[in-house]
mmCIF entry with sequence, helices, sheets and N, C-alpha, C, O atoms, coordinates in Angstrom:
data_MODEL
# 
_entry.id   MODEL 
# 
_entity.id                         1 
_entity.type                       polymer 
_entity.pdbx_number_of_molecules   1 
# 
_entity_poly.entity_id                      1 
_entity_poly.type                           'polypeptide(L)' 
_entity_poly.nstd_linkage                   no 
_entity_poly.nstd_monomer                   no 
_entity_poly.pdbx_seq_one_letter_code       VDIELIEHNHGRGEAAEVIPEKVVEAQSLKVDIITSATYSSKVILKAIENALLKATE 
_entity_poly.pdbx_seq_one_letter_code_can   VDIELIEHNHGRGEAAEVIPEKVVEAQSLKVDIITSATYSSKVILKAIENALLKATE 
_entity_poly.pdbx_strand_id                 A 
# 
loop_
_entity_poly_seq.entity_id 
_entity_poly_seq.num 
_entity_poly_seq.mon_id 
_entity_poly_seq.hetero 
1 1  VAL n 
1 2  ASP n 
1 3  ILE n 
1 4  GLU n 
1 5  LEU n 
1 6  ILE n 
1 7  GLU n 
1 8  HIS n 
1 9  ASN n 
1 10 HIS n 
1 11 GLY n 
1 12 ARG n 
1 13 GLY n 
1 14 GLU n 
1 15 ALA n 
1 16 ALA n 
1 17 GLU n 
1 18 VAL n 
1 19 ILE n 
1 20 PRO n 
1 21 GLU n 
1 22 LYS n 
1 23 VAL n 
1 24 VAL n 
1 25 GLU n 
1 26 ALA n 
1 27 GLN n 
1 28 SER n 
1 29 LEU n 
1 30 LYS n 
1 31 VAL n 
1 32 ASP n 
1 33 ILE n 
1 34 ILE n 
1 35 THR n 
1 36 SER n 
1 37 ALA n 
1 38 THR n 
1 39 TYR n 
1 40 SER n 
1 41 SER n 
1 42 LYS n 
1 43 VAL n 
1 44 ILE n 
1 45 LEU n 
1 46 LYS n 
1 47 ALA n 
1 48 ILE n 
1 49 GLU n 
1 50 ASN n 
1 51 ALA n 
1 52 LEU n 
1 53 LEU n 
1 54 LYS n 
1 55 ALA n 
1 56 THR n 
1 57 GLU n 
# 
_struct_asym.id          A 
_struct_asym.entity_id   1 
# 
loop_
_struct_conf.conf_type_id 
_struct_conf.id 
_struct_conf.pdbx_PDB_helix_id 
_struct_conf.beg_label_comp_id 
_struct_conf.beg_label_asym_id 
_struct_conf.beg_label_seq_id 
_struct_conf.pdbx_beg_PDB_ins_code 
_struct_conf.end_label_comp_id 
_struct_conf.end_label_asym_id 
_struct_conf.end_label_seq_id 
_struct_conf.pdbx_end_PDB_ins_code 
_struct_conf.beg_auth_comp_id 
_struct_conf.beg_auth_asym_id 
_struct_conf.beg_auth_seq_id 
_struct_conf.end_auth_comp_id 
_struct_conf.end_auth_asym_id 
_struct_conf.end_auth_seq_id 
_struct_conf.pdbx_PDB_helix_class 
_struct_conf.details 
_struct_conf.pdbx_PDB_helix_length 
HELX_P HELX_P1 AA1 GLY A 11 ? VAL A 18 ? GLY A 11 VAL A 18 5 ? 8  
HELX_P HELX_P2 AA2 ILE A 19 ? ALA A 26 ? ILE A 19 ALA A 26 1 ? 8  
HELX_P HELX_P3 AA3 THR A 35 ? ALA A 37 ? THR A 35 ALA A 37 5 ? 3  
HELX_P HELX_P4 AA4 THR A 38 ? ALA A 55 ? THR A 38 ALA A 55 1 ? 18 
# 
_struct_conf_type.id          HELX_P 
_struct_conf_type.criteria    ? 
_struct_conf_type.reference   ? 
# 
loop_
_atom_site.group_PDB 
_atom_site.id 
_atom_site.type_symbol 
_atom_site.label_atom_id 
_atom_site.label_alt_id 
_atom_site.label_comp_id 
_atom_site.label_asym_id 
_atom_site.label_entity_id 
_atom_site.label_seq_id 
_atom_site.pdbx_PDB_ins_code 
_atom_site.Cartn_x 
_atom_site.Cartn_y 
_atom_site.Cartn_z 
_atom_site.occupancy 
_atom_site.B_iso_or_equiv 
_atom_site.pdbx_formal_charge 
_atom_site.auth_seq_id 
_atom_site.auth_comp_id 
_atom_site.auth_asym_id 
_atom_site.auth_atom_id 
_atom_site.pdbx_PDB_model_num 
ATOM 1   N N  . VAL A 1 1  ? 113.470 34.990 37.754 1.00 0.00 ? 1  VAL A N  1 
ATOM 2   C CA . VAL A 1 1  ? 113.503 35.085 39.199 1.00 0.00 ? 1  VAL A CA 1 
ATOM 3   C C  . VAL A 1 1  ? 112.339 35.951 39.628 1.00 0.00 ? 1  VAL A C  1 
ATOM 4   O O  . VAL A 1 1  ? 112.022 36.957 38.993 1.00 0.00 ? 1  VAL A O  1 
ATOM 5   N N  . ASP A 1 2  ? 111.707 35.545 40.717 1.00 0.00 ? 2  ASP A N  1 
ATOM 6   C CA . ASP A 1 2  ? 110.574 36.283 41.219 1.00 0.00 ? 2  ASP A CA 1 
ATOM 7   C C  . ASP A 1 2  ? 110.574 36.216 42.721 1.00 0.00 ? 2  ASP A C  1 
ATOM 8   O O  . ASP A 1 2  ? 111.094 35.266 43.306 1.00 0.00 ? 2  ASP A O  1 
ATOM 9   N N  . ILE A 1 3  ? 110.005 37.199 43.341 1.00 0.00 ? 3  ILE A N  1 
ATOM 10  C CA . ILE A 1 3  ? 109.843 37.240 44.797 1.00 0.00 ? 3  ILE A CA 1 
ATOM 11  C C  . ILE A 1 3  ? 108.348 37.353 45.055 1.00 0.00 ? 3  ILE A C  1 
ATOM 12  O O  . ILE A 1 3  ? 107.689 38.258 44.542 1.00 0.00 ? 3  ILE A O  1 
ATOM 13  N N  . GLU A 1 4  ? 107.816 36.432 45.854 1.00 0.00 ? 4  GLU A N  1 
ATOM 14  C CA . GLU A 1 4  ? 106.390 36.412 46.134 1.00 0.00 ? 4  GLU A CA 1 
ATOM 15  C C  . GLU A 1 4  ? 106.143 36.721 47.600 1.00 0.00 ? 4  GLU A C  1 
ATOM 16  O O  . GLU A 1 4  ? 106.717 36.084 48.483 1.00 0.00 ? 4  GLU A O  1 
ATOM 17  N N  . LEU A 1 5  ? 105.288 37.699 47.855 1.00 0.00 ? 5  LEU A N  1 
ATOM 18  C CA . LEU A 1 5  ? 104.867 37.990 49.222 1.00 0.00 ? 5  LEU A CA 1 
ATOM 19  C C  . LEU A 1 5  ? 103.787 36.971 49.552 1.00 0.00 ? 5  LEU A C  1 
ATOM 20  O O  . LEU A 1 5  ? 102.724 36.948 48.930 1.00 0.00 ? 5  LEU A O  1 
ATOM 21  N N  . ILE A 1 6  ? 104.075 36.124 50.544 1.00 0.00 ? 6  ILE A N  1 
ATOM 22  C CA . ILE A 1 6  ? 103.090 35.129 50.935 1.00 0.00 ? 6  ILE A CA 1 
ATOM 23  C C  . ILE A 1 6  ? 102.017 35.763 51.795 1.00 0.00 ? 6  ILE A C  1 
ATOM 24  O O  . ILE A 1 6  ? 100.830 35.472 51.647 1.00 0.00 ? 6  ILE A O  1 
ATOM 25  N N  . GLU A 1 7  ? 102.445 36.630 52.693 1.00 0.00 ? 7  GLU A N  1 
ATOM 26  C CA . GLU A 1 7  ? 101.485 37.318 53.560 1.00 0.00 ? 7  GLU A CA 1 
ATOM 27  C C  . GLU A 1 7  ? 102.023 38.682 53.912 1.00 0.00 ? 7  GLU A C  1 
ATOM 28  O O  . GLU A 1 7  ? 103.187 38.822 54.287 1.00 0.00 ? 7  GLU A O  1 
ATOM 29  N N  . HIS A 1 8  ? 101.192 39.674 53.793 1.00 0.00 ? 8  HIS A N  1 
ATOM 30  C CA . HIS A 1 8  ? 101.554 41.037 54.210 1.00 0.00 ? 8  HIS A CA 1 
ATOM 31  C C  . HIS A 1 8  ? 100.285 41.720 54.679 1.00 0.00 ? 8  HIS A C  1 
ATOM 32  O O  . HIS A 1 8  ? 99.425  42.089 53.879 1.00 0.00 ? 8  HIS A O  1 
ATOM 33  N N  . ASN A 1 9  ? 100.182 41.883 55.998 1.00 0.00 ? 9  ASN A N  1 
ATOM 34  C CA . ASN A 1 9  ? 99.047  42.583 56.574 1.00 0.00 ? 9  ASN A CA 1 
ATOM 35  C C  . ASN A 1 9  ? 99.280  44.078 56.394 1.00 0.00 ? 9  ASN A C  1 
ATOM 36  O O  . ASN A 1 9  ? 99.794  44.761 57.280 1.00 0.00 ? 9  ASN A O  1 
ATOM 37  N N  . HIS A 1 10 ? 98.891  44.554 55.235 1.00 0.00 ? 10 HIS A N  1 
ATOM 38  C CA . HIS A 1 10 ? 99.329  45.843 54.762 1.00 0.00 ? 10 HIS A CA 1 
ATOM 39  C C  . HIS A 1 10 ? 98.725  47.057 55.397 1.00 0.00 ? 10 HIS A C  1 
ATOM 40  O O  . HIS A 1 10 ? 99.455  47.997 55.712 1.00 0.00 ? 10 HIS A O  1 
ATOM 41  N N  . GLY A 1 11 ? 97.442  47.090 55.600 1.00 0.00 ? 11 GLY A N  1 
ATOM 42  C CA . GLY A 1 11 ? 96.832  48.327 56.122 1.00 0.00 ? 11 GLY A CA 1 
ATOM 43  C C  . GLY A 1 11 ? 97.307  49.523 55.315 1.00 0.00 ? 11 GLY A C  1 
ATOM 44  O O  . GLY A 1 11 ? 97.049  49.612 54.115 1.00 0.00 ? 11 GLY A O  1 
ATOM 45  N N  . ARG A 1 12 ? 97.998  50.439 55.973 1.00 0.00 ? 12 ARG A N  1 
ATOM 46  C CA . ARG A 1 12 ? 98.499  51.644 55.269 1.00 0.00 ? 12 ARG A CA 1 
ATOM 47  C C  . ARG A 1 12 ? 99.764  51.348 54.481 1.00 0.00 ? 12 ARG A C  1 
ATOM 48  O O  . ARG A 1 12 ? 100.196 52.191 53.695 1.00 0.00 ? 12 ARG A O  1 
ATOM 49  N N  . GLY A 1 13 ? 100.373 50.185 54.661 1.00 0.00 ? 13 GLY A N  1 
ATOM 50  C CA . GLY A 1 13 ? 101.637 49.857 53.988 1.00 0.00 ? 13 GLY A CA 1 
ATOM 51  C C  . GLY A 1 13 ? 101.480 49.155 52.663 1.00 0.00 ? 13 GLY A C  1 
ATOM 52  O O  . GLY A 1 13 ? 102.450 48.632 52.114 1.00 0.00 ? 13 GLY A O  1 
ATOM 53  N N  . GLU A 1 14 ? 100.271 49.137 52.143 1.00 0.00 ? 14 GLU A N  1 
ATOM 54  C CA . GLU A 1 14 ? 100.019 48.406 50.866 1.00 0.00 ? 14 GLU A CA 1 
ATOM 55  C C  . GLU A 1 14 ? 100.912 48.912 49.759 1.00 0.00 ? 14 GLU A C  1 
ATOM 56  O O  . GLU A 1 14 ? 101.293 48.132 48.886 1.00 0.00 ? 14 GLU A O  1 
ATOM 57  N N  . ALA A 1 15 ? 101.259 50.177 49.757 1.00 0.00 ? 15 ALA A N  1 
ATOM 58  C CA . ALA A 1 15 ? 102.118 50.730 48.711 1.00 0.00 ? 15 ALA A CA 1 
ATOM 59  C C  . ALA A 1 15 ? 103.467 50.061 48.667 1.00 0.00 ? 15 ALA A C  1 
ATOM 60  O O  . ALA A 1 15 ? 104.108 50.036 47.616 1.00 0.00 ? 15 ALA A O  1 
ATOM 61  N N  . ALA A 1 16 ? 103.922 49.510 49.795 1.00 0.00 ? 16 ALA A N  1 
ATOM 62  C CA . ALA A 1 16 ? 105.234 48.849 49.879 1.00 0.00 ? 16 ALA A CA 1 
ATOM 63  C C  . ALA A 1 16 ? 105.289 47.534 49.144 1.00 0.00 ? 16 ALA A C  1 
ATOM 64  O O  . ALA A 1 16 ? 106.371 46.975 48.969 1.00 0.00 ? 16 ALA A O  1 
ATOM 65  N N  . GLU A 1 17 ? 104.154 47.021 48.706 1.00 0.00 ? 17 GLU A N  1 
ATOM 66  C CA . GLU A 1 17 ? 104.136 45.727 48.050 1.00 0.00 ? 17 GLU A CA 1 
ATOM 67  C C  . GLU A 1 17 ? 104.817 45.744 46.683 1.00 0.00 ? 17 GLU A C  1 
ATOM 68  O O  . GLU A 1 17 ? 104.942 44.698 46.045 1.00 0.00 ? 17 GLU A O  1 
ATOM 69  N N  . VAL A 1 18 ? 105.255 46.906 46.229 1.00 0.00 ? 18 VAL A N  1 
ATOM 70  C CA . VAL A 1 18 ? 106.037 46.995 44.988 1.00 0.00 ? 18 VAL A CA 1 
ATOM 71  C C  . VAL A 1 18 ? 107.514 46.733 45.251 1.00 0.00 ? 18 VAL A C  1 
ATOM 72  O O  . VAL A 1 18 ? 108.292 46.588 44.308 1.00 0.00 ? 18 VAL A O  1 
ATOM 73  N N  . ILE A 1 19 ? 107.916 46.668 46.532 1.00 0.00 ? 19 ILE A N  1 
ATOM 74  C CA . ILE A 1 19 ? 109.325 46.479 46.873 1.00 0.00 ? 19 ILE A CA 1 
ATOM 75  C C  . ILE A 1 19 ? 109.927 45.218 46.241 1.00 0.00 ? 19 ILE A C  1 
ATOM 76  O O  . ILE A 1 19 ? 111.008 45.304 45.658 1.00 0.00 ? 19 ILE A O  1 
ATOM 77  N N  . PRO A 1 20 ? 109.267 44.037 46.332 1.00 0.00 ? 20 PRO A N  1 
ATOM 78  C CA . PRO A 1 20 ? 109.884 42.862 45.708 1.00 0.00 ? 20 PRO A CA 1 
ATOM 79  C C  . PRO A 1 20 ? 110.181 43.056 44.220 1.00 0.00 ? 20 PRO A C  1 
ATOM 80  O O  . PRO A 1 20 ? 111.231 42.628 43.740 1.00 0.00 ? 20 PRO A O  1 
ATOM 81  N N  . GLU A 1 21 ? 109.281 43.685 43.500 1.00 0.00 ? 21 GLU A N  1 
ATOM 82  C CA . GLU A 1 21 ? 109.504 43.963 42.078 1.00 0.00 ? 21 GLU A CA 1 
ATOM 83  C C  . GLU A 1 21 ? 110.716 44.842 41.871 1.00 0.00 ? 21 GLU A C  1 
ATOM 84  O O  . GLU A 1 21 ? 111.504 44.616 40.953 1.00 0.00 ? 21 GLU A O  1 
ATOM 85  N N  . LYS A 1 22 ? 110.873 45.859 42.731 1.00 0.00 ? 22 LYS A N  1 
ATOM 86  C CA . LYS A 1 22 ? 112.015 46.752 42.627 1.00 0.00 ? 22 LYS A CA 1 
ATOM 87  C C  . LYS A 1 22 ? 113.310 46.009 42.914 1.00 0.00 ? 22 LYS A C  1 
ATOM 88  O O  . LYS A 1 22 ? 114.320 46.248 42.251 1.00 0.00 ? 22 LYS A O  1 
ATOM 89  N N  . VAL A 1 23 ? 113.295 45.102 43.904 1.00 0.00 ? 23 VAL A N  1 
ATOM 90  C CA . VAL A 1 23 ? 114.471 44.310 44.225 1.00 0.00 ? 23 VAL A CA 1 
ATOM 91  C C  . VAL A 1 23 ? 114.899 43.442 43.039 1.00 0.00 ? 23 VAL A C  1 
ATOM 92  O O  . VAL A 1 23 ? 116.083 43.357 42.715 1.00 0.00 ? 23 VAL A O  1 
ATOM 93  N N  . VAL A 1 24 ? 113.925 42.806 42.403 1.00 0.00 ? 24 VAL A N  1 
ATOM 94  C CA . VAL A 1 24 ? 114.216 41.961 41.262 1.00 0.00 ? 24 VAL A CA 1 
ATOM 95  C C  . VAL A 1 24 ? 114.789 42.806 40.127 1.00 0.00 ? 24 VAL A C  1 
ATOM 96  O O  . VAL A 1 24 ? 115.790 42.425 39.520 1.00 0.00 ? 24 VAL A O  1 
ATOM 97  N N  . GLU A 1 25 ? 114.178 43.926 39.841 1.00 0.00 ? 25 GLU A N  1 
ATOM 98  C CA . GLU A 1 25 ? 114.657 44.806 38.770 1.00 0.00 ? 25 GLU A CA 1 
ATOM 99  C C  . GLU A 1 25 ? 116.074 45.277 39.016 1.00 0.00 ? 25 GLU A C  1 
ATOM 100 O O  . GLU A 1 25 ? 116.895 45.314 38.100 1.00 0.00 ? 25 GLU A O  1 
ATOM 101 N N  . ALA A 1 26 ? 116.360 45.640 40.268 1.00 0.00 ? 26 ALA A N  1 
ATOM 102 C CA . ALA A 1 26 ? 117.686 46.177 40.630 1.00 0.00 ? 26 ALA A CA 1 
ATOM 103 C C  . ALA A 1 26 ? 118.711 45.084 40.910 1.00 0.00 ? 26 ALA A C  1 
ATOM 104 O O  . ALA A 1 26 ? 119.918 45.329 40.924 1.00 0.00 ? 26 ALA A O  1 
ATOM 105 N N  . GLN A 1 27 ? 118.193 43.850 41.138 1.00 0.00 ? 27 GLN A N  1 
ATOM 106 C CA . GLN A 1 27 ? 119.074 42.746 41.541 1.00 0.00 ? 27 GLN A CA 1 
ATOM 107 C C  . GLN A 1 27 ? 119.877 43.159 42.781 1.00 0.00 ? 27 GLN A C  1 
ATOM 108 O O  . GLN A 1 27 ? 121.060 42.844 42.913 1.00 0.00 ? 27 GLN A O  1 
ATOM 109 N N  . SER A 1 28 ? 119.203 43.867 43.673 1.00 0.00 ? 28 SER A N  1 
ATOM 110 C CA . SER A 1 28 ? 119.852 44.398 44.857 1.00 0.00 ? 28 SER A CA 1 
ATOM 111 C C  . SER A 1 28 ? 118.787 44.737 45.900 1.00 0.00 ? 28 SER A C  1 
ATOM 112 O O  . SER A 1 28 ? 117.644 45.056 45.572 1.00 0.00 ? 28 SER A O  1 
ATOM 113 N N  . LEU A 1 29 ? 119.201 44.658 47.168 1.00 0.00 ? 29 LEU A N  1 
ATOM 114 C CA . LEU A 1 29 ? 118.304 45.082 48.239 1.00 0.00 ? 29 LEU A CA 1 
ATOM 115 C C  . LEU A 1 29 ? 118.372 46.582 48.480 1.00 0.00 ? 29 LEU A C  1 
ATOM 116 O O  . LEU A 1 29 ? 117.619 47.127 49.288 1.00 0.00 ? 29 LEU A O  1 
ATOM 117 N N  . LYS A 1 30 ? 119.264 47.231 47.785 1.00 0.00 ? 30 LYS A N  1 
ATOM 118 C CA . LYS A 1 30 ? 119.430 48.683 47.917 1.00 0.00 ? 30 LYS A CA 1 
ATOM 119 C C  . LYS A 1 30 ? 118.460 49.416 46.978 1.00 0.00 ? 30 LYS A C  1 
ATOM 120 O O  . LYS A 1 30 ? 118.861 49.958 45.949 1.00 0.00 ? 30 LYS A O  1 
ATOM 121 N N  . VAL A 1 31 ? 117.221 49.418 47.347 1.00 0.00 ? 31 VAL A N  1 
ATOM 122 C CA . VAL A 1 31 ? 116.183 50.106 46.586 1.00 0.00 ? 31 VAL A CA 1 
ATOM 123 C C  . VAL A 1 31 ? 115.576 51.156 47.467 1.00 0.00 ? 31 VAL A C  1 
ATOM 124 O O  . VAL A 1 31 ? 115.661 51.068 48.692 1.00 0.00 ? 31 VAL A O  1 
ATOM 125 N N  . ASP A 1 32 ? 114.956 52.161 46.861 1.00 0.00 ? 32 ASP A N  1 
ATOM 126 C CA . ASP A 1 32 ? 114.294 53.221 47.635 1.00 0.00 ? 32 ASP A CA 1 
ATOM 127 C C  . ASP A 1 32 ? 113.071 52.664 48.341 1.00 0.00 ? 32 ASP A C  1 
ATOM 128 O O  . ASP A 1 32 ? 112.296 51.895 47.772 1.00 0.00 ? 32 ASP A O  1 
ATOM 129 N N  . ILE A 1 33 ? 112.918 53.069 49.589 1.00 0.00 ? 33 ILE A N  1 
ATOM 130 C CA . ILE A 1 33 ? 111.725 52.654 50.311 1.00 0.00 ? 33 ILE A CA 1 
ATOM 131 C C  . ILE A 1 33 ? 110.569 53.553 49.898 1.00 0.00 ? 33 ILE A C  1 
ATOM 132 O O  . ILE A 1 33 ? 110.771 54.639 49.354 1.00 0.00 ? 33 ILE A O  1 
ATOM 133 N N  . ILE A 1 34 ? 109.388 53.096 50.157 1.00 0.00 ? 34 ILE A N  1 
ATOM 134 C CA . ILE A 1 34 ? 108.181 53.868 49.780 1.00 0.00 ? 34 ILE A CA 1 
ATOM 135 C C  . ILE A 1 34 ? 107.879 54.843 50.894 1.00 0.00 ? 34 ILE A C  1 
ATOM 136 O O  . ILE A 1 34 ? 107.663 54.427 52.032 1.00 0.00 ? 34 ILE A O  1 
ATOM 137 N N  . THR A 1 35 ? 107.858 56.118 50.599 1.00 0.00 ? 35 THR A N  1 
ATOM 138 C CA . THR A 1 35 ? 107.693 57.159 51.596 1.00 0.00 ? 35 THR A CA 1 
ATOM 139 C C  . THR A 1 35 ? 106.426 56.989 52.418 1.00 0.00 ? 35 THR A C  1 
ATOM 140 O O  . THR A 1 35 ? 106.473 57.178 53.633 1.00 0.00 ? 35 THR A O  1 
ATOM 141 N N  . SER A 1 36 ? 105.346 56.655 51.839 1.00 0.00 ? 36 SER A N  1 
ATOM 142 C CA . SER A 1 36 ? 104.095 56.539 52.583 1.00 0.00 ? 36 SER A CA 1 
ATOM 143 C C  . SER A 1 36 ? 103.990 55.221 53.331 1.00 0.00 ? 36 SER A C  1 
ATOM 144 O O  . SER A 1 36 ? 103.026 54.988 54.061 1.00 0.00 ? 36 SER A O  1 
ATOM 145 N N  . ALA A 1 37 ? 104.994 54.351 53.146 1.00 0.00 ? 37 ALA A N  1 
ATOM 146 C CA . ALA A 1 37 ? 104.950 53.029 53.776 1.00 0.00 ? 37 ALA A CA 1 
ATOM 147 C C  . ALA A 1 37 ? 106.376 52.643 54.223 1.00 0.00 ? 37 ALA A C  1 
ATOM 148 O O  . ALA A 1 37 ? 106.866 51.566 53.886 1.00 0.00 ? 37 ALA A O  1 
ATOM 149 N N  . THR A 1 38 ? 107.017 53.517 54.967 1.00 0.00 ? 38 THR A N  1 
ATOM 150 C CA . THR A 1 38 ? 108.387 53.307 55.369 1.00 0.00 ? 38 THR A CA 1 
ATOM 151 C C  . THR A 1 38 ? 108.582 52.008 56.170 1.00 0.00 ? 38 THR A C  1 
ATOM 152 O O  . THR A 1 38 ? 109.462 51.210 55.849 1.00 0.00 ? 38 THR A O  1 
ATOM 153 N N  . TYR A 1 39 ? 107.773 51.801 57.198 1.00 0.00 ? 39 TYR A N  1 
ATOM 154 C CA . TYR A 1 39 ? 107.933 50.618 58.038 1.00 0.00 ? 39 TYR A CA 1 
ATOM 155 C C  . TYR A 1 39 ? 107.682 49.346 57.228 1.00 0.00 ? 39 TYR A C  1 
ATOM 156 O O  . TYR A 1 39 ? 108.460 48.396 57.319 1.00 0.00 ? 39 TYR A O  1 
ATOM 157 N N  . SER A 1 40 ? 106.620 49.316 56.451 1.00 0.00 ? 40 SER A N  1 
ATOM 158 C CA . SER A 1 40 ? 106.329 48.123 55.641 1.00 0.00 ? 40 SER A CA 1 
ATOM 159 C C  . SER A 1 40 ? 107.447 47.858 54.634 1.00 0.00 ? 40 SER A C  1 
ATOM 160 O O  . SER A 1 40 ? 107.800 46.702 54.397 1.00 0.00 ? 40 SER A O  1 
ATOM 161 N N  . SER A 1 41 ? 108.005 48.909 54.041 1.00 0.00 ? 41 SER A N  1 
ATOM 162 C CA . SER A 1 41 ? 109.119 48.746 53.114 1.00 0.00 ? 41 SER A CA 1 
ATOM 163 C C  . SER A 1 41 ? 110.291 48.081 53.778 1.00 0.00 ? 41 SER A C  1 
ATOM 164 O O  . SER A 1 41 ? 110.878 47.147 53.231 1.00 0.00 ? 41 SER A O  1 
ATOM 165 N N  . LYS A 1 42 ? 110.643 48.562 54.973 1.00 0.00 ? 42 LYS A N  1 
ATOM 166 C CA . LYS A 1 42 ? 111.778 47.999 55.711 1.00 0.00 ? 42 LYS A CA 1 
ATOM 167 C C  . LYS A 1 42 ? 111.534 46.553 56.104 1.00 0.00 ? 42 LYS A C  1 
ATOM 168 O O  . LYS A 1 42 ? 112.441 45.724 56.032 1.00 0.00 ? 42 LYS A O  1 
ATOM 169 N N  . VAL A 1 43 ? 110.299 46.246 56.524 1.00 0.00 ? 43 VAL A N  1 
ATOM 170 C CA . VAL A 1 43 ? 109.960 44.881 56.919 1.00 0.00 ? 43 VAL A CA 1 
ATOM 171 C C  . VAL A 1 43 ? 110.066 43.929 55.704 1.00 0.00 ? 43 VAL A C  1 
ATOM 172 O O  . VAL A 1 43 ? 110.620 42.835 55.814 1.00 0.00 ? 43 VAL A O  1 
ATOM 173 N N  . ILE A 1 44 ? 109.539 44.351 54.575 1.00 0.00 ? 44 ILE A N  1 
ATOM 174 C CA . ILE A 1 44 ? 109.602 43.531 53.369 1.00 0.00 ? 44 ILE A CA 1 
ATOM 175 C C  . ILE A 1 44 ? 111.058 43.334 52.923 1.00 0.00 ? 44 ILE A C  1 
ATOM 176 O O  . ILE A 1 44 ? 111.439 42.225 52.548 1.00 0.00 ? 44 ILE A O  1 
ATOM 177 N N  . LEU A 1 45 ? 111.853 44.368 52.957 1.00 0.00 ? 45 LEU A N  1 
ATOM 178 C CA . LEU A 1 45 ? 113.278 44.251 52.590 1.00 0.00 ? 45 LEU A CA 1 
ATOM 179 C C  . LEU A 1 45 ? 113.994 43.277 53.527 1.00 0.00 ? 45 LEU A C  1 
ATOM 180 O O  . LEU A 1 45 ? 114.800 42.464 53.075 1.00 0.00 ? 45 LEU A O  1 
ATOM 181 N N  . LYS A 1 46 ? 113.709 43.353 54.806 1.00 0.00 ? 46 LYS A N  1 
ATOM 182 C CA . LYS A 1 46 ? 114.337 42.447 55.777 1.00 0.00 ? 46 LYS A CA 1 
ATOM 183 C C  . LYS A 1 46 ? 113.914 41.017 55.522 1.00 0.00 ? 46 LYS A C  1 
ATOM 184 O O  . LYS A 1 46 ? 114.737 40.106 55.610 1.00 0.00 ? 46 LYS A O  1 
ATOM 185 N N  . ALA A 1 47 ? 112.638 40.798 55.204 1.00 0.00 ? 47 ALA A N  1 
ATOM 186 C CA . ALA A 1 47 ? 112.151 39.452 54.893 1.00 0.00 ? 47 ALA A CA 1 
ATOM 187 C C  . ALA A 1 47 ? 112.852 38.878 53.674 1.00 0.00 ? 47 ALA A C  1 
ATOM 188 O O  . ALA A 1 47 ? 113.206 37.699 53.654 1.00 0.00 ? 47 ALA A O  1 
ATOM 189 N N  . ILE A 1 48 ? 113.054 39.711 52.653 1.00 0.00 ? 48 ILE A N  1 
ATOM 190 C CA . ILE A 1 48 ? 113.749 39.265 51.452 1.00 0.00 ? 48 ILE A CA 1 
ATOM 191 C C  . ILE A 1 48 ? 115.211 38.940 51.786 1.00 0.00 ? 48 ILE A C  1 
ATOM 192 O O  . ILE A 1 48 ? 115.750 37.936 51.321 1.00 0.00 ? 48 ILE A O  1 
ATOM 193 N N  . GLU A 1 49 ? 115.834 39.782 52.580 1.00 0.00 ? 49 GLU A N  1 
ATOM 194 C CA . GLU A 1 49 ? 117.230 39.532 53.013 1.00 0.00 ? 49 GLU A CA 1 
ATOM 195 C C  . GLU A 1 49 ? 117.322 38.197 53.770 1.00 0.00 ? 49 GLU A C  1 
ATOM 196 O O  . GLU A 1 49 ? 118.204 37.382 53.501 1.00 0.00 ? 49 GLU A O  1 
ATOM 197 N N  . ASN A 1 50 ? 116.414 37.990 54.702 1.00 0.00 ? 50 ASN A N  1 
ATOM 198 C CA . ASN A 1 50 ? 116.417 36.730 55.470 1.00 0.00 ? 50 ASN A CA 1 
ATOM 199 C C  . ASN A 1 50 ? 116.219 35.511 54.575 1.00 0.00 ? 50 ASN A C  1 
ATOM 200 O O  . ASN A 1 50 ? 116.863 34.481 54.774 1.00 0.00 ? 50 ASN A O  1 
ATOM 201 N N  . ALA A 1 51 ? 115.342 35.626 53.602 1.00 0.00 ? 51 ALA A N  1 
ATOM 202 C CA . ALA A 1 51 ? 115.083 34.502 52.681 1.00 0.00 ? 51 ALA A CA 1 
ATOM 203 C C  . ALA A 1 51 ? 116.344 34.225 51.835 1.00 0.00 ? 51 ALA A C  1 
ATOM 204 O O  . ALA A 1 51 ? 116.682 33.063 51.610 1.00 0.00 ? 51 ALA A O  1 
ATOM 205 N N  . LEU A 1 52 ? 117.031 35.256 51.372 1.00 0.00 ? 52 LEU A N  1 
ATOM 206 C CA . LEU A 1 52 ? 118.261 35.055 50.611 1.00 0.00 ? 52 LEU A CA 1 
ATOM 207 C C  . LEU A 1 52 ? 119.346 34.413 51.440 1.00 0.00 ? 52 LEU A C  1 
ATOM 208 O O  . LEU A 1 52 ? 120.058 33.531 50.960 1.00 0.00 ? 52 LEU A O  1 
ATOM 209 N N  . LEU A 1 53 ? 119.481 34.847 52.684 1.00 0.00 ? 53 LEU A N  1 
ATOM 210 C CA . LEU A 1 53 ? 120.485 34.256 53.557 1.00 0.00 ? 53 LEU A CA 1 
ATOM 211 C C  . LEU A 1 53 ? 120.191 32.793 53.843 1.00 0.00 ? 53 LEU A C  1 
ATOM 212 O O  . LEU A 1 53 ? 121.096 31.959 53.853 1.00 0.00 ? 53 LEU A O  1 
ATOM 213 N N  . LYS A 1 54 ? 118.919 32.486 54.076 1.00 0.00 ? 54 LYS A N  1 
ATOM 214 C CA . LYS A 1 54 ? 118.523 31.095 54.327 1.00 0.00 ? 54 LYS A CA 1 
ATOM 215 C C  . LYS A 1 54 ? 118.763 30.223 53.096 1.00 0.00 ? 54 LYS A C  1 
ATOM 216 O O  . LYS A 1 54 ? 119.167 29.067 53.219 1.00 0.00 ? 54 LYS A O  1 
ATOM 217 N N  . ALA A 1 55 ? 118.515 30.780 51.915 1.00 0.00 ? 55 ALA A N  1 
ATOM 218 C CA . ALA A 1 55 ? 118.713 29.994 50.689 1.00 0.00 ? 55 ALA A CA 1 
ATOM 219 C C  . ALA A 1 55 ? 120.163 29.675 50.423 1.00 0.00 ? 55 ALA A C  1 
ATOM 220 O O  . ALA A 1 55 ? 120.463 28.711 49.720 1.00 0.00 ? 55 ALA A O  1 
ATOM 221 N N  . THR A 1 56 ? 121.075 30.468 50.972 1.00 0.00 ? 56 THR A N  1 
ATOM 222 C CA . THR A 1 56 ? 122.499 30.220 50.725 1.00 0.00 ? 56 THR A CA 1 
ATOM 223 C C  . THR A 1 56 ? 123.138 29.365 51.800 1.00 0.00 ? 56 THR A C  1 
ATOM 224 O O  . THR A 1 56 ? 124.338 29.098 51.732 1.00 0.00 ? 56 THR A O  1 
ATOM 225 N N  . GLU A 1 57 ? 122.379 28.929 52.783 1.00 0.00 ? 57 GLU A N  1 
ATOM 226 C CA . GLU A 1 57 ? 122.908 28.058 53.866 1.00 0.00 ? 57 GLU A CA 1 
ATOM 227 C C  . GLU A 1 57 ? 123.176 26.663 53.360 1.00 0.00 ? 57 GLU A C  1 
ATOM 228 O O  . GLU A 1 57 ? 123.619 25.804 54.122 1.00 0.00 ? 57 GLU A O  1 
# 
């Protein structure tokens, strides 16, 4: 199983791009956000959540 970021206009939130890897490792959306990229971390987690919900429809 893998999660691919198709697009992320990262700017200062580039550090949050490790979030998908953390989600896969934990098999959970309950992972620590990246302190230096709080907003990007939350956006990426929400995108993953939305994708999972859509996949189960």
